[in-house]
MARTIDO-552225 format. One record per residue (C-alpha): residue in three letters; x, y, z. Coordinates in pm, whole numbers. Layout:
+------+--------+--------+--------+
| code |   east |  north |     up |
+------+--------+--------+--------+
|  ala |      X |      Y |      Z |
...
+------+--------+--------+--------+
***
This chain:
+------+--------+--------+--------+
| code |   east |  north |     up |
+------+--------+--------+--------+
|  unk |   1412 |  -1918 |  -2830 |
|  unk |   1464 |  -1641 |  -3094 |
|  unk |   1834 |  -1569 |  -3164 |
|  unk |   1799 |  -1187 |  -3129 |
|  unk |   1655 |  -1236 |  -2784 |
|  unk |   1944 |  -1461 |  -2677 |
|  unk |   2200 |  -1219 |  -2819 |
|  unk |   2029 |   -940 |  -2634 |
|  unk |   2008 |  -1132 |  -2316 |
|  unk |   2379 |  -1207 |  -2365 |
|  unk |   2467 |   -822 |  -2367 |
|  unk |   2234 |   -765 |  -2079 |
|  unk |   2404 |  -1004 |  -1862 |
|  unk |   2760 |   -873 |  -1965 |
|  unk |   2619 |   -535 |  -1837 |
|  unk |   2506 |   -680 |  -1511 |
|  unk |   2129 |   -628 |  -1593 |
|  unk |   1883 |   -860 |  -1431 |
|  unk |   1647 |  -1006 |  -1672 |
|  unk |   1284 |  -1089 |  -1610 |
|  unk |   1097 |  -1352 |  -1833 |
|  unk |    732 |  -1256 |  -1848 |
|  unk |    439 |  -1483 |  -1979 |
|  unk |    618 |  -1816 |  -1906 |
|  unk |    325 |  -2066 |  -1974 |
|  unk |    510 |  -2387 |  -2042 |
|  unk |    802 |  -2592 |  -1921 |
|  unk |    978 |  -2535 |  -2272 |
|  unk |    927 |  -2169 |  -2253 |
|  unk |   1082 |  -2142 |  -1900 |
|  unk |   1400 |  -2381 |  -2002 |
|  unk |   1438 |  -2155 |  -2317 |
|  unk |   1459 |  -1836 |  -2108 |
|  unk |   1650 |  -2012 |  -1835 |
|  unk |   1900 |  -2116 |  -2122 |
|  unk |   1916 |  -1769 |  -2250 |
|  unk |   2028 |  -1628 |  -1921 |
|  unk |   1727 |  -1503 |  -1757 |
|  unk |   1720 |  -1444 |  -1377 |
|  unk |   1362 |  -1409 |  -1273 |
|  unk |   1034 |  -1565 |  -1433 |
|  unk |    669 |  -1510 |  -1396 |
|  unk |    356 |  -1663 |  -1562 |
|  unk |     93 |  -1926 |  -1562 |
|  unk |    356 |  -2191 |  -1554 |
|  unk |    427 |  -2113 |  -1189 |
|  unk |     82 |  -2012 |  -1081 |
|  unk |   -256 |  -1964 |  -1224 |
|  unk |   -465 |  -1696 |  -1080 |
|  unk |   -714 |  -1790 |   -823 |
|  unk |  -1051 |  -1614 |   -779 |
|  unk |  -1096 |  -1537 |   -401 |
|  unk |  -1439 |  -1561 |   -246 |
|  unk |  -1611 |  -1235 |   -192 |
|  unk |  -1583 |  -1149 |    165 |
|  unk |  -1789 |   -894 |    367 |
|  unk |  -1608 |   -616 |    562 |
|  unk |  -1674 |   -552 |    929 |
|  unk |  -1808 |   -215 |    988 |
|  unk |  -1475 |   -127 |   1196 |
|  unk |  -1285 |   -200 |    867 |
|  unk |  -1508 |     28 |    653 |
|  unk |  -1475 |    289 |    910 |
|  unk |  -1111 |    267 |    912 |
|  unk |  -1100 |    278 |    509 |
|  unk |  -1312 |    585 |    508 |
|  unk |  -1077 |    769 |    761 |
|  unk |   -764 |    666 |    580 |
|  unk |   -936 |    790 |    225 |
|  unk |  -1019 |   1126 |    393 |
|  unk |   -680 |   1176 |    577 |
|  unk |   -485 |   1106 |    267 |
|  unk |   -702 |   1317 |     34 |
|  unk |   -540 |   1672 |     32 |
|  unk |   -871 |   1816 |   -102 |
|  unk |  -1047 |   1733 |    218 |
|  unk |  -1033 |   1993 |    491 |
|  unk |   -940 |   1944 |    857 |
|  unk |  -1287 |   2023 |    934 |
|  unk |  -1444 |   1750 |    735 |
|  unk |  -1214 |   1509 |    872 |
|  unk |  -1289 |   1613 |   1219 |
|  unk |  -1657 |   1583 |   1153 |
|  unk |  -1594 |   1230 |   1042 |
|  unk |  -1399 |   1140 |   1353 |
|  unk |  -1667 |   1304 |   1570 |
|  unk |  -1927 |   1074 |   1425 |
|  unk |  -1737 |    779 |   1578 |
|  unk |  -1675 |    852 |   1942 |
|  unk |  -1391 |    576 |   1938 |
|  unk |  -1198 |    767 |   1659 |
|  unk |  -1244 |   1086 |   1827 |
|  unk |  -1114 |    963 |   2143 |
|  unk |   -794 |    806 |   1959 |
|  unk |   -693 |   1104 |   1778 |
|  unk |   -730 |   1329 |   2097 |
|  unk |   -516 |   1078 |   2286 |
|  unk |   -260 |   1082 |   2007 |
|  unk |   -260 |   1448 |   2026 |
|  unk |   -211 |   1453 |   2394 |
|  unk |     93 |   1197 |   2357 |
|  unk |    261 |   1377 |   2077 |
|  unk |    252 |   1725 |   2271 |
|  unk |    332 |   1578 |   2590 |
|  unk |     29 |   1734 |   2728 |
|  unk |    212 |   2090 |   2679 |
|  unk |    -89 |   2217 |   2480 |
|  unk |   -451 |   2220 |   2561 |
|  unk |   -642 |   2032 |   2318 |
|  unk |   -954 |   2215 |   2232 |
|  unk |  -1158 |   2005 |   1992 |
|  unk |  -1111 |   1706 |   1758 |
|  unk |  -1021 |   1936 |   1483 |
|  unk |   -740 |   2098 |   1680 |
|  unk |   -612 |   1757 |   1773 |
|  unk |   -592 |   1672 |   1414 |
|  unk |   -420 |   1995 |   1318 |
|  unk |   -161 |   1918 |   1610 |
|  unk |    -92 |   1562 |   1520 |
|  unk |    -93 |   1626 |   1132 |
|  unk |   -227 |   1393 |    859 |
|  unk |     94 |   1197 |    824 |
|  unk |    107 |   1100 |   1181 |
|  unk |   -281 |    998 |   1186 |
|  unk |   -203 |    766 |    877 |
|  unk |    102 |    616 |   1026 |
|  unk |    -89 |    563 |   1355 |
|  unk |   -352 |    365 |   1161 |
|  unk |   -116 |     80 |   1125 |
|  unk |   -111 |    112 |    744 |
+------+--------+--------+--------+
***
């Protein structure tokens, strides 16, 4: 272990700084950082990345991702979001239902776009479970 690194680690510990050791690829490197006083370690020594098999998304998952992208994009108009929701009756029903619950029936929901405006994008995003 480099003497400069050991001295820097000592100063950091005195200042109550948590030290993170990166690129720990062997046991010797791990022990060197541990002896120098590092607190947290990451690197191939602990786990090599594994390639996950490509998996197809179900249509409902794709629609949910599209909906979330539209709702969180400030450049997309409420009208465009309403068109997307209307293309899927289940989504349209859910947003109108959320608006009815949120307003406790105090307002007459006139359209999907009206429901989106009443509920707000943040609530739509939060209601998605993400």
